[in-house]
ChimeraX commands (.cxc) that place a marker at each C-alpha (Angstrom):
marker #1 position 2.28,18.03,-4.82 radius 0.5
marker #1 position 0.04,20.47,-2.98 radius 0.5
marker #1 position -2.11,21.14,-6.05 radius 0.5
marker #1 position -2.62,17.39,-6.45 radius 0.5
marker #1 position -3.84,17.12,-2.85 radius 0.5
marker #1 position -6.23,20.03,-3.33 radius 0.5
marker #1 position -7.68,18.46,-6.48 radius 0.5
marker #1 position -8.41,15.21,-4.63 radius 0.5
marker #1 position -9.82,17.06,-1.60 radius 0.5
marker #1 position -12.17,19.02,-3.84 radius 0.5
marker #1 position -13.31,15.88,-5.62 radius 0.5
marker #1 position -13.80,13.81,-2.47 radius 0.5
marker #1 position -17.34,15.10,-2.01 radius 0.5
marker #1 position -18.17,14.98,-5.73 radius 0.5
marker #1 position -18.38,11.37,-6.91 radius 0.5
marker #1 position -18.59,12.18,-10.63 radius 0.5
marker #1 position -15.51,14.40,-10.52 radius 0.5
marker #1 position -13.61,11.85,-8.44 radius 0.5
marker #1 position -14.37,9.12,-10.98 radius 0.5
marker #1 position -13.19,11.43,-13.79 radius 0.5
marker #1 position -9.98,12.09,-11.86 radius 0.5
marker #1 position -9.52,8.33,-11.39 radius 0.5
marker #1 position -9.90,7.82,-15.15 radius 0.5
marker #1 position -7.38,10.59,-15.87 radius 0.5
marker #1 position -4.95,8.94,-13.50 radius 0.5
marker #1 position -5.40,5.51,-15.12 radius 0.5
marker #1 position -4.79,7.15,-18.50 radius 0.5
marker #1 position -1.65,8.90,-17.21 radius 0.5
marker #1 position -0.23,5.66,-15.79 radius 0.5
marker #1 position -1.07,3.83,-19.04 radius 0.5
marker #1 position 0.59,6.50,-21.19 radius 0.5
marker #1 position 3.67,6.66,-18.99 radius 0.5
marker #1 position 4.10,2.90,-19.52 radius 0.5
marker #1 position 7.25,2.73,-17.40 radius 0.5
marker #1 position 7.80,1.73,-13.80 radius 0.5
marker #1 position 7.65,4.73,-11.49 radius 0.5
marker #1 position 10.17,5.57,-8.76 radius 0.5
marker #1 position 10.14,3.83,-5.36 radius 0.5
marker #1 position 8.99,7.10,-3.73 radius 0.5
marker #1 position 7.34,10.25,-5.03 radius 0.5
marker #1 position 6.40,10.80,-8.64 radius 0.5
marker #1 position 3.19,9.44,-10.10 radius 0.5
marker #1 position 3.05,6.80,-7.35 radius 0.5
marker #1 position 2.45,9.53,-4.76 radius 0.5
marker #1 position -0.42,10.88,-6.86 radius 0.5
marker #1 position -1.89,7.40,-7.22 radius 0.5
marker #1 position -1.54,6.88,-3.46 radius 0.5
marker #1 position -3.44,10.10,-2.79 radius 0.5
marker #1 position -6.15,9.01,-5.22 radius 0.5
marker #1 position -6.45,5.61,-3.53 radius 0.5
marker #1 position -6.76,7.22,-0.08 radius 0.5
marker #1 position -9.34,9.72,-1.33 radius 0.5
marker #1 position -11.32,6.95,-3.03 radius 0.5
marker #1 position -11.19,4.83,0.15 radius 0.5
marker #1 position -12.55,7.74,2.20 radius 0.5
marker #1 position -15.11,9.04,-0.30 radius 0.5
marker #1 position -16.37,5.84,-1.93 radius 0.5
marker #1 position -15.30,3.12,0.50 radius 0.5
marker #1 position -12.70,0.35,0.64 radius 0.5
marker #1 position -14.21,-1.74,-2.17 radius 0.5
marker #1 position -14.00,1.17,-4.63 radius 0.5
marker #1 position -10.36,1.79,-3.67 radius 0.5
marker #1 position -9.57,-1.92,-4.04 radius 0.5
marker #1 position -11.21,-1.99,-7.46 radius 0.5
marker #1 position -9.10,1.00,-8.57 radius 0.5
marker #1 position -5.97,-0.65,-7.12 radius 0.5
marker #1 position -6.70,-3.88,-9.06 radius 0.5
marker #1 position -6.98,-1.85,-12.28 radius 0.5
marker #1 position -3.67,-0.17,-11.51 radius 0.5
marker #1 position -1.99,-3.55,-10.92 radius 0.5
marker #1 position -2.60,-4.40,-14.57 radius 0.5
marker #1 position -0.36,-1.47,-15.59 radius 0.5
marker #1 position 3.33,-0.79,-15.02 radius 0.5
marker #1 position 3.71,0.20,-11.34 radius 0.5
marker #1 position 3.14,3.94,-10.93 radius 0.5
marker #1 position 5.52,4.02,-7.97 radius 0.5
marker #1 position 6.22,2.58,-4.56 radius 0.5
marker #1 position 4.01,5.14,-2.83 radius 0.5
marker #1 position 0.98,3.53,-4.48 radius 0.5
marker #1 position 1.73,0.28,-2.66 radius 0.5
marker #1 position 2.72,2.03,0.58 radius 0.5
marker #1 position -0.63,3.84,0.71 radius 0.5
marker #1 position -2.57,0.66,-0.05 radius 0.5
marker #1 position -0.72,-1.20,2.74 radius 0.5
marker #1 position -1.57,1.63,5.14 radius 0.5
marker #1 position -5.23,1.56,4.07 radius 0.5
marker #1 position -5.58,-2.22,4.28 radius 0.5
marker #1 position -3.83,-2.42,7.64 radius 0.5
marker #1 position -5.91,0.40,9.09 radius 0.5
marker #1 position -3.07,2.85,9.59 radius 0.5
marker #1 position -4.88,5.48,7.54 radius 0.5
marker #1 position -8.51,5.85,6.59 radius 0.5
marker #1 position -9.85,3.13,8.90 radius 0.5
marker #1 position -12.13,5.46,10.83 radius 0.5
marker #1 position -13.69,6.96,7.75 radius 0.5
marker #1 position -17.43,7.54,7.84 radius 0.5
marker #1 position -17.59,6.13,4.31 radius 0.5
marker #1 position -16.71,2.67,5.65 radius 0.5
marker #1 position -19.94,2.56,7.59 radius 0.5
marker #1 position -20.93,0.05,10.22 radius 0.5
marker #1 position -21.48,-2.73,7.68 radius 0.5
marker #1 position -17.75,-2.99,7.03 radius 0.5
marker #1 position -15.91,-5.78,8.87 radius 0.5
marker #1 position -13.57,-4.70,11.66 radius 0.5
marker #1 position -9.97,-4.43,10.56 radius 0.5
marker #1 position -8.60,-5.20,14.01 radius 0.5
marker #1 position -9.41,-7.52,16.85 radius 0.5
marker #1 position -9.51,-6.17,20.39 radius 0.5
marker #1 position -5.93,-7.41,20.95 radius 0.5
marker #1 position -4.64,-4.98,18.31 radius 0.5
marker #1 position -3.92,-7.66,15.70 radius 0.5
marker #1 position -5.49,-7.33,12.28 radius 0.5
marker #1 position -8.39,-9.56,11.32 radius 0.5
marker #1 position -7.26,-12.46,9.10 radius 0.5
marker #1 position -8.83,-11.03,5.92 radius 0.5
marker #1 position -7.10,-7.68,6.50 radius 0.5
marker #1 position -3.79,-9.53,7.04 radius 0.5
marker #1 position -4.27,-11.47,3.80 radius 0.5
marker #1 position -5.13,-8.35,1.79 radius 0.5
marker #1 position -2.15,-6.49,3.26 radius 0.5
marker #1 position 0.18,-9.41,2.46 radius 0.5
marker #1 position -1.08,-9.43,-1.14 radius 0.5
marker #1 position -0.20,-5.74,-1.45 radius 0.5
marker #1 position 3.25,-6.35,0.06 radius 0.5
marker #1 position 3.80,-9.20,-2.41 radius 0.5
marker #1 position 2.89,-6.98,-5.39 radius 0.5
marker #1 position 5.12,-4.21,-3.98 radius 0.5
marker #1 position 8.00,-6.68,-3.63 radius 0.5
marker #1 position 7.49,-7.94,-7.17 radius 0.5
marker #1 position 7.89,-4.36,-8.41 radius 0.5
marker #1 position 10.56,-2.93,-6.07 radius 0.5
marker #1 position 11.85,-5.75,-3.85 radius 0.5
marker #1 position 15.23,-6.22,-5.48 radius 0.5
marker #1 position 16.59,-2.94,-4.12 radius 0.5
marker #1 position 14.21,-1.52,-1.47 radius 0.5
marker #1 position 15.51,-2.46,1.98 radius 0.5
marker #1 position 12.91,-0.33,3.79 radius 0.5
marker #1 position 10.10,-2.22,2.07 radius 0.5
marker #1 position 11.40,-5.53,3.39 radius 0.5
marker #1 position 11.86,-4.16,6.92 radius 0.5
marker #1 position 8.28,-2.82,6.90 radius 0.5
marker #1 position 7.00,-6.20,5.75 radius 0.5
marker #1 position 8.97,-7.99,8.47 radius 0.5
marker #1 position 7.59,-5.62,11.13 radius 0.5
marker #1 position 4.08,-6.22,9.79 radius 0.5
marker #1 position 4.54,-10.00,10.04 radius 0.5
marker #1 position 6.05,-9.70,13.50 radius 0.5
marker #1 position 2.92,-7.91,14.68 radius 0.5
marker #1 position 0.31,-9.94,12.77 radius 0.5
marker #1 position 1.60,-13.49,12.24 radius 0.5
marker #1 position 1.99,-16.46,14.52 radius 0.5
marker #1 position 5.07,-17.54,12.59 radius 0.5
marker #1 position 6.69,-14.12,12.88 radius 0.5
marker #1 position 8.89,-12.43,10.29 radius 0.5
marker #1 position 11.33,-15.29,9.58 radius 0.5
marker #1 position 9.96,-16.09,6.10 radius 0.5
marker #1 position 10.19,-12.42,5.13 radius 0.5
marker #1 position 13.78,-12.32,6.36 radius 0.5
marker #1 position 14.90,-15.28,4.27 radius 0.5
marker #1 position 13.01,-14.06,1.20 radius 0.5
marker #1 position 14.64,-10.64,1.51 radius 0.5
marker #1 position 18.13,-12.11,1.85 radius 0.5
marker #1 position 17.56,-14.13,-1.34 radius 0.5
marker #1 position 15.86,-11.39,-3.38 radius 0.5
marker #1 position 17.75,-8.22,-2.48 radius 0.5
marker #1 position 20.69,-7.33,-4.70 radius 0.5
marker #1 position 22.66,-6.28,-1.61 radius 0.5
marker #1 position 21.16,-7.85,1.53 radius 0.5
marker #1 position 23.80,-6.54,3.98 radius 0.5
marker #1 position 21.95,-3.29,4.77 radius 0.5
marker #1 position 18.72,-5.22,5.21 radius 0.5
marker #1 position 20.35,-7.59,7.70 radius 0.5
marker #1 position 21.61,-4.63,9.75 radius 0.5
marker #1 position 18.22,-2.89,9.65 radius 0.5
marker #1 position 16.39,-6.10,10.47 radius 0.5
marker #1 position 18.56,-6.82,13.49 radius 0.5
marker #1 position 18.19,-3.30,14.88 radius 0.5
marker #1 position 14.47,-2.77,14.16 radius 0.5
marker #1 position 12.90,-6.23,14.12 radius 0.5
marker #1 position 15.24,-8.35,16.23 radius 0.5
marker #1 position 17.80,-11.07,15.87 radius 0.5
marker #1 position 17.25,-13.84,13.36 radius 0.5
marker link #1:1,2 radius 0.2
marker link #1:2,3 radius 0.2
marker link #1:3,4 radius 0.2
marker link #1:4,5 radius 0.2
marker link #1:5,6 radius 0.2
marker link #1:6,7 radius 0.2
marker link #1:7,8 radius 0.2
marker link #1:8,9 radius 0.2
marker link #1:9,10 radius 0.2
marker link #1:10,11 radius 0.2
marker link #1:11,12 radius 0.2
marker link #1:12,13 radius 0.2
marker link #1:13,14 radius 0.2
marker link #1:14,15 radius 0.2
marker link #1:15,16 radius 0.2
marker link #1:16,17 radius 0.2
marker link #1:17,18 radius 0.2
marker link #1:18,19 radius 0.2
marker link #1:19,20 radius 0.2
marker link #1:20,21 radius 0.2
marker link #1:21,22 radius 0.2
marker link #1:22,23 radius 0.2
marker link #1:23,24 radius 0.2
marker link #1:24,25 radius 0.2
marker link #1:25,26 radius 0.2
marker link #1:26,27 radius 0.2
marker link #1:27,28 radius 0.2
marker link #1:28,29 radius 0.2
marker link #1:29,30 radius 0.2
marker link #1:30,31 radius 0.2
marker link #1:31,32 radius 0.2
marker link #1:32,33 radius 0.2
marker link #1:33,34 radius 0.2
marker link #1:34,35 radius 0.2
marker link #1:35,36 radius 0.2
marker link #1:36,37 radius 0.2
marker link #1:37,38 radius 0.2
marker link #1:38,39 radius 0.2
marker link #1:39,40 radius 0.2
marker link #1:40,41 radius 0.2
marker link #1:41,42 radius 0.2
marker link #1:42,43 radius 0.2
marker link #1:43,44 radius 0.2
marker link #1:44,45 radius 0.2
marker link #1:45,46 radius 0.2
marker link #1:46,47 radius 0.2
marker link #1:47,48 radius 0.2
marker link #1:48,49 radius 0.2
marker link #1:49,50 radius 0.2
marker link #1:50,51 radius 0.2
marker link #1:51,52 radius 0.2
marker link #1:52,53 radius 0.2
marker link #1:53,54 radius 0.2
marker link #1:54,55 radius 0.2
marker link #1:55,56 radius 0.2
marker link #1:56,57 radius 0.2
marker link #1:57,58 radius 0.2
marker link #1:58,59 radius 0.2
marker link #1:59,60 radius 0.2
marker link #1:60,61 radius 0.2
marker link #1:61,62 radius 0.2
marker link #1:62,63 radius 0.2
marker link #1:63,64 radius 0.2
marker link #1:64,65 radius 0.2
marker link #1:65,66 radius 0.2
marker link #1:66,67 radius 0.2
marker link #1:67,68 radius 0.2
marker link #1:68,69 radius 0.2
marker link #1:69,70 radius 0.2
marker link #1:70,71 radius 0.2
marker link #1:71,72 radius 0.2
marker link #1:72,73 radius 0.2
marker link #1:73,74 radius 0.2
marker link #1:74,75 radius 0.2
marker link #1:75,76 radius 0.2
marker link #1:76,77 radius 0.2
marker link #1:77,78 radius 0.2
marker link #1:78,79 radius 0.2
marker link #1:79,80 radius 0.2
marker link #1:80,81 radius 0.2
marker link #1:81,82 radius 0.2
marker link #1:82,83 radius 0.2
marker link #1:83,84 radius 0.2
marker link #1:84,85 radius 0.2
marker link #1:85,86 radius 0.2
marker link #1:86,87 radius 0.2
marker link #1:87,88 radius 0.2
marker link #1:88,89 radius 0.2
marker link #1:89,90 radius 0.2
marker link #1:90,91 radius 0.2
marker link #1:91,92 radius 0.2
marker link #1:92,93 radius 0.2
marker link #1:93,94 radius 0.2
marker link #1:94,95 radius 0.2
marker link #1:95,96 radius 0.2
marker link #1:96,97 radius 0.2
marker link #1:97,98 radius 0.2
marker link #1:98,99 radius 0.2
marker link #1:99,100 radius 0.2
marker link #1:100,101 radius 0.2
marker link #1:101,102 radius 0.2
marker link #1:102,103 radius 0.2
marker link #1:103,104 radius 0.2
marker link #1:104,105 radius 0.2
marker link #1:105,106 radius 0.2
marker link #1:106,107 radius 0.2
marker link #1:107,108 radius 0.2
marker link #1:108,109 radius 0.2
marker link #1:109,110 radius 0.2
marker link #1:110,111 radius 0.2
marker link #1:111,112 radius 0.2
marker link #1:112,113 radius 0.2
marker link #1:113,114 radius 0.2
marker link #1:114,115 radius 0.2
marker link #1:115,116 radius 0.2
marker link #1:116,117 radius 0.2
marker link #1:117,118 radius 0.2
marker link #1:118,119 radius 0.2
marker link #1:119,120 radius 0.2
marker link #1:120,121 radius 0.2
marker link #1:121,122 radius 0.2
marker link #1:122,123 radius 0.2
marker link #1:123,124 radius 0.2
marker link #1:124,125 radius 0.2
marker link #1:125,126 radius 0.2
marker link #1:126,127 radius 0.2
marker link #1:127,128 radius 0.2
marker link #1:128,129 radius 0.2
marker link #1:129,130 radius 0.2
marker link #1:130,131 radius 0.2
marker link #1:131,132 radius 0.2
marker link #1:132,133 radius 0.2
marker link #1:133,134 radius 0.2
marker link #1:134,135 radius 0.2
marker link #1:135,136 radius 0.2
marker link #1:136,137 radius 0.2
marker link #1:137,138 radius 0.2
marker link #1:138,139 radius 0.2
marker link #1:139,140 radius 0.2
marker link #1:140,141 radius 0.2
marker link #1:141,142 radius 0.2
marker link #1:142,143 radius 0.2
marker link #1:143,144 radius 0.2
marker link #1:144,145 radius 0.2
marker link #1:145,146 radius 0.2
marker link #1:146,147 radius 0.2
marker link #1:147,148 radius 0.2
marker link #1:148,149 radius 0.2
marker link #1:149,150 radius 0.2
marker link #1:150,151 radius 0.2
marker link #1:151,152 radius 0.2
marker link #1:152,153 radius 0.2
marker link #1:153,154 radius 0.2
marker link #1:154,155 radius 0.2
marker link #1:155,156 radius 0.2
marker link #1:156,157 radius 0.2
marker link #1:157,158 radius 0.2
marker link #1:158,159 radius 0.2
marker link #1:159,160 radius 0.2
marker link #1:160,161 radius 0.2
marker link #1:161,162 radius 0.2
marker link #1:162,163 radius 0.2
marker link #1:163,164 radius 0.2
marker link #1:164,165 radius 0.2
marker link #1:165,166 radius 0.2
marker link #1:166,167 radius 0.2
marker link #1:167,168 radius 0.2
marker link #1:168,169 radius 0.2
marker link #1:169,170 radius 0.2
marker link #1:170,171 radius 0.2
marker link #1:171,172 radius 0.2
marker link #1:172,173 radius 0.2
marker link #1:173,174 radius 0.2
marker link #1:174,175 radius 0.2
marker link #1:175,176 radius 0.2
marker link #1:176,177 radius 0.2
marker link #1:177,178 radius 0.2
marker link #1:178,179 radius 0.2
marker link #1:179,180 radius 0.2
marker link #1:180,181 radius 0.2
marker link #1:181,182 radius 0.2
view
């Protein structure tokens, strides 16, 4: 884990090396050809690469890499988690690489701009397609995101989760305690 972080830190200021590392990662995910674990594993490495790319080369480069990764079996849940955090401005939003020509992620009221909300939802939807049948925490995170950023609130996420989860009971408990009553 630590060696992986050091490799990405070293490459963050060297565009050619970072692109080579991205290609190695794409090759590794392709060769693995199986869905990664919900946390850790190759997904954590991919998440680190996405965050480094976002910081070093900008959001569009990270999004392009993410789109390439979506064509392969999911490397792991951490890939999606990192992309949600990047798109929603929780990590990497103040990066100098974004520059002043990048649109603001958030309005002054703390809500995300509509395009950031749409991009974040698209990542959540891909994450759900890969891991939504069993990952209660994923659904709770999505519901909290919608509660903060949607006029309609998290109700649609709640009903989707109840239908799609193999065992929705834990989700219902978590939802009620962390998001609110249905």
